[in-house]
C-alpha positions as CSV (number, residue, x, y, z in Angstrom):
1,M,-0.3,0.0,-0.2
2,A,1.4,3.2,-1.1
3,S,2.2,6.0,1.7
4,P,-0.6,9.3,1.1
5,P,1.3,12.5,1.2
6,P,2.5,13.8,4.3
7,G,0.3,16.6,3.4
8,Q,-2.9,14.5,3.3
9,Q,-1.8,12.5,7.2
10,T,-1.9,15.5,8.6
11,E,-5.2,17.3,6.9
12,Q,-7.2,13.8,7.4
13,P,-7.3,14.0,11.5
14,H,-8.0,17.4,11.0
15,L,-11.8,16.6,9.1
16,V,-12.0,14.2,11.1
17,S,-12.3,16.5,13.8
18,L,-14.3,18.9,12.0
19,V,-17.0,15.8,11.2
20,L,-16.9,14.6,14.6
21,Q,-17.9,18.5,16.0
22,S,-20.3,19.1,13.3
23,K,-22.1,15.4,13.8
24,K,-22.5,16.5,17.2
25,A,-24.1,19.7,16.7
26,L,-26.2,18.3,14.3
27,K,-27.7,15.9,17.0
28,H,-27.4,18.7,19.3
29,G,-29.8,21.0,16.8
30,Q,-32.0,17.8,16.2
31,Q,-32.1,17.6,19.8
32,L,-33.9,20.5,20.0
33,C,-36.1,21.1,17.1
34,S,-37.6,18.2,18.3
35,K,-37.9,19.0,21.7
36,A,-39.1,22.4,20.0
37,N,-41.5,20.6,18.1
38,S,-43.1,18.8,20.5
39,L,-43.9,21.6,22.8
40,S,-45.4,23.6,20.4
41,N,-47.3,20.8,19.3
42,A,-48.1,20.8,23.1
43,S,-49.0,24.5,22.9
44,A,-51.2,23.7,20.4
45,Q,-53.0,21.0,22.2
46,C,-52.7,23.1,24.9
47,S,-54.1,26.0,23.7
48,L,-57.2,23.7,23.1
49,D,-57.9,23.0,26.4
50,V,-57.1,26.3,27.9
51,L,-60.3,27.7,25.9
52,T,-62.1,25.2,25.8
53,L,-61.5,25.3,30.1
54,D,-62.0,29.1,30.1
55,A,-65.5,28.5,28.1
56,K,-66.5,25.9,30.8
57,V,-65.9,28.5,33.1
58,K,-67.6,31.6,31.3
59,W,-71.0,29.1,30.9
60,I,-70.9,27.8,34.0
61,T,-69.9,31.4,35.8
62,E,-72.9,33.3,33.1
63,A,-75.7,30.3,34.9
64,V,-74.2,31.1,38.3
65,L,-74.7,34.7,38.1
66,E,-78.4,33.9,36.9
67,Q,-79.4,31.7,39.4
68,L,-78.3,34.6,42.2
69,K,-80.3,37.3,40.4
70,L,-82.9,34.6,41.2
71,A,-82.0,33.9,44.6
72,A,-82.2,37.7,45.4
73,N,-85.7,37.9,43.7
74,V,-86.3,35.4,46.0
75,A,-84.9,37.4,48.8
76,K,-86.9,40.3,47.9
77,S,-90.1,38.5,47.1
78,I,-89.6,37.6,51.5
79,E,-88.6,41.6,52.3
80,H,-91.6,42.8,50.0
81,K,-93.9,40.3,51.9
82,R,-91.9,41.0,55.5
83,A,-92.8,44.6,54.7
84,Q,-96.5,43.8,54.1
85,L,-96.9,41.8,57.1
86,D,-95.4,44.5,58.9
87,K,-97.4,47.2,57.8
88,Q,-100.7,45.2,58.9
89,V,-99.4,45.1,62.6
90,K,-98.9,48.5,62.3
91,A,-101.7,49.5,61.2
92,W,-103.5,47.2,63.6
93,D,-101.0,48.8,66.3
94,A,-102.7,52.4,65.8
95,V,-106.2,50.0,65.8
96,R,-105.3,49.1,69.2
97,S,-103.6,52.8,70.7
98,Q,-106.8,54.4,69.4
99,R,-109.4,51.9,71.7
100,S,-107.3,51.8,74.3
101,E,-106.7,55.6,74.6
102,A,-110.2,55.6,74.1
103,L,-111.3,52.9,76.9
104,D,-108.8,54.6,79.0
105,N,-110.4,58.2,78.4
106,I,-113.7,56.4,79.4
107,L,-112.6,54.5,82.3
108,E,-111.1,57.6,84.0
109,S,-114.7,59.4,83.2
110,L,-116.4,56.9,85.0
111,G,-113.3,57.4,87.4
112,A,-114.8,61.1,88.0
113,Q,-118.3,59.9,88.2
114,L,-119.6,60.4,92.4
115,V,-122.6,57.9,93.3
116,P,-124.1,58.6,95.8
117,P,-124.3,56.8,98.9
118,G,-128.2,56.3,98.6
119,F,-127.3,54.8,95.0
120,H,-126.0,51.4,97.0
121,Q,-125.1,51.6,101.2
122,S,-128.6,49.2,101.3
123,S,-127.7,47.1,98.4
124,S,-127.2,43.3,99.5
125,G,-124.6,43.1,96.9
126,S,-121.3,44.0,97.0
127,S,-120.9,45.5,93.3
128,L,-123.1,46.7,91.0
129,F,-121.9,44.5,88.3
130,G,-121.0,41.6,91.2
131,S,-122.6,39.0,88.6
132,Q,-121.5,40.4,85.3
133,H,-122.3,39.7,81.6
134,S,-119.3,38.2,79.6
135,I,-116.7,40.6,78.2
136,D,-116.1,38.5,74.8
137,G,-119.9,37.6,75.2
138,K,-120.1,33.8,75.3
139,N,-121.1,33.5,78.9
140,D,-122.8,35.7,82.0
141,N,-120.4,36.5,84.3
142,A,-118.4,39.7,83.3
143,I,-119.7,43.1,83.4
144,F,-123.2,43.9,83.2
145,N,-126.5,43.0,85.0
146,A,-129.7,44.6,85.3
147,Q,-130.2,43.1,88.3
148,Q,-127.3,44.8,90.3
149,S,-127.6,47.7,88.6
150,P,-127.2,51.6,90.0
151,S,-131.5,51.4,89.5
152,A,-131.8,48.1,91.1
153,T,-130.2,49.5,94.0
154,V,-132.8,52.4,93.9
155,R,-136.1,49.9,93.7
156,D,-134.7,48.4,96.6
157,N,-133.4,51.2,98.5
158,P,-135.3,52.0,101.7
159,F,-134.2,54.6,103.3
160,D,-133.3,58.4,102.3
161,R,-129.7,59.2,103.9
162,H,-129.9,62.7,102.9
163,G,-127.9,64.9,104.8
164,K,-125.6,61.8,106.5
165,N,-123.2,62.5,102.9
166,A,-121.6,65.4,103.1
167,D,-117.8,63.7,102.9
168,R,-117.7,62.6,98.9
169,T,-114.3,62.0,99.2
170,K,-115.5,58.5,100.9
171,W,-118.3,58.4,98.1
172,K,-118.0,55.5,95.1
173,T,-117.4,56.3,91.8
174,L,-119.0,54.0,88.4
175,R,-115.7,52.7,87.8
176,D,-116.1,51.1,91.5
177,F,-118.7,49.0,90.0
178,V,-116.7,48.0,86.9
179,D,-114.9,44.9,87.2
180,D,-111.2,45.7,86.3
181,S,-110.0,42.3,86.8
182,A,-111.7,41.2,83.4
183,I,-110.8,44.0,81.8
184,E,-107.1,43.5,82.5
185,N,-108.2,40.1,81.7
186,V,-109.0,40.9,78.0
187,L,-105.7,43.3,77.7
188,D,-103.7,41.3,79.2
189,T,-104.8,38.6,76.3
190,L,-104.1,40.9,74.1
191,E,-101.0,42.1,74.8
192,S,-99.8,37.9,74.9
193,D,-101.1,37.7,71.7
194,R,-99.7,40.8,69.9
195,T,-96.4,39.6,71.7
196,R,-97.2,36.3,70.5
197,L,-96.6,37.7,66.9
198,D,-93.7,39.6,67.3
199,D,-91.6,36.3,68.4
200,I,-93.1,34.7,65.1
201,M,-92.2,37.5,63.0
202,A,-89.0,37.7,64.4
203,S,-88.1,34.1,63.6
204,T,-87.8,35.1,59.3
205,Y,-86.6,38.9,60.4
206,D,-82.6,37.7,58.9
207,Y,-84.1,35.6,56.3
208,P,-83.4,38.0,53.4
209,E,-80.2,39.7,55.1
210,T,-78.9,35.8,55.4
211,L,-80.1,35.4,51.9
212,S,-78.2,38.3,50.4
213,A,-75.4,37.3,52.7
214,A,-74.9,34.1,50.9
215,I,-75.4,35.5,47.2
216,S,-72.7,37.7,47.8
217,S,-70.4,34.7,49.5
218,I,-71.4,33.0,46.6
219,R,-70.9,36.1,44.0
220,D,-67.1,36.7,45.6
221,S,-66.4,33.0,45.2
222,L,-66.8,33.0,41.5
223,P,-63.6,33.9,39.3
224,S,-62.6,37.2,38.2
225,S,-63.3,38.0,34.6
226,S,-60.3,35.7,33.1
227,I,-57.5,37.3,31.1
228,V,-56.6,34.6,28.9
229,P,-53.8,35.2,26.5
230,S,-54.3,35.7,23.4
231,I,-53.6,32.0,21.7
232,E,-53.4,33.4,18.2
233,D,-49.7,35.6,19.6
234,I,-48.5,32.9,21.8
235,L,-48.6,30.7,18.3
236,N,-47.4,33.6,16.3
237,A,-44.8,34.1,18.8
238,Q,-44.0,30.4,18.7
239,Q,-43.8,30.4,14.4
240,Q,-40.6,32.8,14.3
241,P,-38.5,30.8,16.5
242,S,-39.4,27.6,14.8
243,E,-38.7,28.6,11.4
244,L,-35.8,30.4,12.5
245,M,-34.4,26.9,13.8
246,A,-35.9,24.9,11.3
247,R,-33.2,27.5,8.5
248,H,-30.7,26.1,11.4
249,L,-30.8,22.9,11.5
250,S,-31.5,23.0,7.7
251,S,-27.8,24.2,8.4
252,L,-26.3,22.2,10.0
253,T,-27.5,19.3,8.0
254,S,-25.7,20.9,5.3
255,H,-23.0,21.5,6.9
256,Y,-22.2,18.1,8.4
257,E,-23.1,16.9,4.9
258,Q,-20.2,19.1,3.8
259,M,-17.6,17.7,6.1
260,A,-18.7,14.4,5.9
261,D,-18.1,14.1,1.9
262,A,-14.8,16.0,2.3
263,L,-13.7,14.1,4.7
264,K,-14.9,11.0,2.2
265,E,-12.9,12.9,-0.7
266,S,-10.2,13.4,1.4
267,E,-10.1,9.7,2.1
268,A,-10.4,8.8,-1.7
269,G,-6.9,10.8,-2.3
270,E,-8.4,14.3,-2.5
271,I,-6.3,16.9,-1.3
272,F,-8.2,20.5,0.1
273,G,-6.2,23.4,-0.3
274,E,-5.9,25.6,2.8
275,E,-8.3,28.0,1.6
276,D,-10.7,25.5,1.9
277,L,-9.6,24.0,4.9
278,Q,-10.0,27.1,6.2
279,D,-13.7,27.7,5.5
280,M,-14.6,24.9,6.8
281,N,-12.0,25.7,10.0
282,R,-14.6,28.7,9.8
283,D,-18.0,27.1,9.2
284,T,-17.2,24.6,12.0
285,E,-16.2,27.8,14.7
286,E,-20.0,29.0,13.4
287,L,-21.4,26.1,15.2
288,P,-21.6,27.4,19.1
289,S,-23.2,30.9,18.0
290,I,-25.6,28.6,16.1
291,M,-26.0,26.6,18.9
292,A,-26.6,28.8,20.5
293,E,-29.2,30.6,18.8
294,L,-30.8,27.2,18.7
295,E,-31.3,27.1,22.3
296,E,-32.3,30.2,23.0
297,Q,-35.0,29.6,20.5
298,A,-35.7,26.6,22.2
299,L,-36.5,28.7,25.6
300,S,-38.0,31.1,23.8
301,I,-41.1,28.9,22.5
302,E,-40.3,26.7,25.6
303,D,-41.0,29.7,27.8
304,T,-44.2,30.5,25.3
305,H,-45.4,26.8,26.1
306,Q,-45.1,27.7,29.8
307,Q,-47.9,30.7,29.5
308,L,-50.0,28.3,28.1
309,V,-49.2,25.7,30.8
310,K,-50.2,28.2,33.4
311,A,-53.1,29.6,31.6
312,K,-54.3,25.6,31.9
313,T,-53.8,25.5,34.9
314,A,-55.6,28.3,36.5
315,A,-58.5,27.6,34.1
316,Q,-58.7,24.1,35.9
317,E,-58.2,25.4,39.5
318,R,-60.8,28.0,38.3
319,L,-62.9,25.2,37.2
320,T,-62.2,23.0,40.3
321,T,-63.4,26.1,42.4
322,Q,-66.5,26.5,40.6
323,S,-68.0,23.0,41.9
324,I,-67.5,24.2,44.9
325,T,-69.3,26.7,44.2
326,L,-71.8,24.9,42.5
327,D,-72.4,23.1,45.4
328,N,-72.5,25.8,47.7
329,L,-75.7,27.0,44.7
330,D,-77.3,23.8,45.5
331,E,-77.6,24.0,48.9
332,L,-78.5,27.7,48.7
333,G,-81.0,26.8,46.8
334,E,-82.2,24.3,49.8
335,I,-82.2,27.0,52.1
336,M,-84.1,29.0,49.8
337,S,-87.1,26.1,49.8
338,D,-86.7,25.6,53.6
339,M,-87.1,30.1,53.5
340,L,-90.0,30.1,51.6
341,Q,-92.4,27.3,53.0
342,K,-91.1,29.5,56.5
343,Q,-92.1,32.2,55.0
344,Q,-95.3,31.1,54.3
345,D,-96.0,29.2,57.3
346,V,-95.3,32.5,58.9
347,E,-97.2,34.3,57.0
348,N,-100.1,32.1,57.6
349,E,-99.5,31.2,61.5
350,C,-99.4,35.6,61.7
351,Q,-102.5,36.2,59.3
352,E,-105.0,33.8,62.0
353,L,-103.4,35.7,64.7
354,L,-103.7,39.1,63.3
355,D,-107.7,38.1,63.0
356,G,-108.1,37.1,65.8
357,L,-106.5,40.5,67.5
358,Q,-108.7,42.0,65.3
359,E,-111.4,40.3,67.1
360,R,-110.4,41.1,70.7
361,L,-110.3,44.9,69.2
362,L,-113.9,44.2,68.6
363,I,-113.9,43.8,72.1
364,V,-112.2,46.3,73.3
365,E,-114.4,49.0,70.7
366,D,-117.9,47.1,72.6
367,L,-116.4,47.8,76.2
368,H,-115.8,51.3,75.6
369,H,-119.3,51.8,74.0
370,R,-121.0,49.7,76.7
371,F,-118.7,52.0,79.4
372,I,-120.0,54.7,77.4
373,Q,-123.9,54.0,78.1
374,Y,-123.0,52.7,81.1
375,Q,-122.3,56.1,81.9
376,T,-124.6,58.1,79.9
377,S,-127.4,55.6,81.7
378,F,-126.6,56.7,84.8
379,K,-126.6,60.2,84.2
380,K,-130.5,59.9,83.0
381,L,-130.9,57.9,86.4
382,L,-130.0,60.5,87.9
383,V,-131.9,62.7,85.6
384,E,-134.5,60.4,86.4
385,I,-134.3,60.4,90.0
386,G,-135.0,64.4,90.1
387,R,-137.8,63.9,87.6
388,R,-139.4,61.4,90.4
389,R,-138.7,63.4,93.1
390,Q,-140.8,65.9,91.9
391,Y,-143.5,64.0,91.0
392,K,-143.4,62.5,95.1
393,E,-143.0,65.7,96.1
394,A,-146.3,67.0,93.7
395,V,-148.0,63.9,94.3
396,E,-147.1,64.0,98.5
397,K,-148.3,68.1,98.3
398,F,-151.7,67.4,96.4
399,I,-152.3,64.4,98.7
400,E,-151.6,66.6,102.1
401,G,-154.0,69.4,101.0
402,I,-156.7,66.6,100.0
403,V,-156.0,65.4,104.2
404,L,-156.2,68.6,105.1
405,E,-159.4,69.8,103.1
406,L,-161.0,67.1,104.5
407,R,-160.5,67.3,107.8
408,A,-161.7,71.0,107.4
409,M,-164.8,69.4,105.7
410,T,-164.9,66.9,108.5
411,E,-164.4,69.6,111.6
412,E,-166.8,71.8,110.0
413,E,-169.3,68.8,109.9
414,R,-169.1,68.0,112.9
415,Q,-169.7,71.0,113.9
416,V,-173.1,71.5,112.4
417,R,-174.3,68.5,113.2
418,E,-173.7,69.1,117.0
419,N,-175.2,72.3,116.5
420,F,-178.3,70.4,114.9
421,N,-178.6,68.1,117.5
422,A,-178.3,70.7,120.3
423,E,-181.4,72.3,119.2
424,H,-184.0,69.9,117.5
425,G,-182.2,66.5,119.1
426,R,-183.9,66.7,122.6
427,H,-187.5,67.2,120.7
428,I,-187.0,64.0,119.0
429,P,-187.6,60.1,120.3
430,E,-184.5,58.6,120.6
431,D,-185.7,55.8,118.4
432,I,-186.6,57.8,116.1
433,C,-183.2,57.8,113.3
434,L,-180.7,56.4,115.7
435,C,-177.9,57.4,113.0
436,I,-178.6,61.5,113.7
437,E,-176.6,60.9,116.2
438,N,-173.6,59.4,114.7
439,P,-170.3,62.3,113.7
440,P,-169.3,62.3,110.3
441,T,-167.2,60.2,108.8
442,R,-163.4,60.9,109.2
443,W,-160.9,60.2,106.5
444,E,-157.0,58.7,105.7
445,V,-155.9,58.6,102.1
446,V,-153.0,56.2,102.2
447,P,-151.6,53.9,99.7
448,R,-153.1,51.6,97.6
449,E,-153.2,47.7,98.8
450,G,-150.0,46.0,98.7
451,D,-147.9,49.2,97.8
452,V,-146.0,51.6,100.3
453,R,-144.6,54.8,100.2
454,E,-142.5,55.4,97.5
455,N,-138.4,56.2,99.1
456,L,-135.5,57.9,96.5
457,P,-132.0,58.7,97.0
458,E,-131.1,61.8,97.7
459,V,-129.4,63.5,94.0
460,E,-127.8,66.9,95.2
461,S,-128.4,69.7,93.3
462,D,-125.5,69.9,91.8
463,L,-124.8,66.7,90.6
464,L,-128.3,66.8,88.7
465,E,-127.5,69.7,87.4
466,Q,-123.7,68.5,85.9
467,A,-125.6,65.7,84.7
468,K,-128.1,67.5,82.5
469,E,-125.3,69.9,81.6
470,K,-122.6,66.2,80.4
471,L,-126.3,64.9,78.6
472,A,-127.0,67.9,76.8
473,A,-123.6,68.5,75.5
474,V,-123.9,65.0,73.9
475,D,-127.3,65.5,72.6
476,V,-128.2,62.3,73.9
477,S,-131.6,62.4,75.0
478,S,-134.1,59.2,75.5
479,P,-137.8,59.2,74.3
480,G,-140.2,59.5,75.9
481,T,-138.3,60.8,79.0
482,E,-139.7,63.8,80.7
483,S,-137.6,67.1,80.8
484,V,-137.7,67.9,84.6
């Protein structure tokens, strides 16, 4: 075998080194390009995943917001119903205040109306209303009873106590003959039912606020408007490095092929000139800068891929969070159903209580009217007693006049008869007209058999005038009552 020329023996090891460097650079470049290509493909898939996840998040968010609007409407509905109920209760309270005040006023007025002792001191009962009619009208044992009224006391009173009752501070008033315990029972029951109404209404008082708080909590847990990176920009950002890397890889491939061909030609006896070798060296020396640029572009592609990975992770986290939000929304739906049912039950119960309270207000109003009639009738009783006293005195005066006239006539007749007998009696035989000696009949005017002389209680003039003035002021008169 012939030995190669000395120059060729020096050239060949150098070419082998250049080929190896070129091959190494090509393999490394292929690896970088392969990885970049995989990342680009993964980025495309990741982009699709990001868009899909983001669409799901937006769809769920919109659906949740719609449900929250419905929940807010439910909260407003409950609040509106409560407001309507509050309005009814306030209206009832206003009527109650008016009627209670009216009842207090009439009771105070009864307490100022004096009852002369002669109207009750001889009564066997301890109270004008010792056996009273029921306040609610269901039995006969509460407020009024004609058998124990002032007029009944007057009819039963056999005494006239005039002049024995000057100290009016010890007199009773109309209020003393009212059963305060029965009134207190009505008012206590009224207050008890009113308190119960407050308790029932309070059971749902915080419903609107609770619902609003739950709605706000769910709304706050919703992901904020996600800022998804522009997929197009990211993919475009990967396009330029990919193309650059492809060109660099093509250059590396060409360089390696050239070096490999040069090595083959050198082994075949081709001798390269100094200038060719310098070109080969220069091209090989550029490999590190090409590799650095390849790595830089590969990193650029990886960075954009990481942006998509982070966006996908964030979208997945938002979707996971919304899963919890949906659970909370389901729970809120159950709570709202319970609240609506409870609110309806409360409304029904409150309405039933309000109806009962309204009936009790009618009882209070009835008491007010009955006490007004009681006071008015008592004033008329005073006037009637005054009228009867006038009648009694007029009759007694008339009877007294008749008695005096009868006595005078009898005395005159007796004198005439005595004169006649004195003048003519001795001339008439005794057995003729025996009655001629009889004196005139003496007469007495007495009550009819079975009747007793009427005794009336004393009504002092100031009380009588006061009663007349008040009756005239209210223009209340009883048909058929004769004016005194």
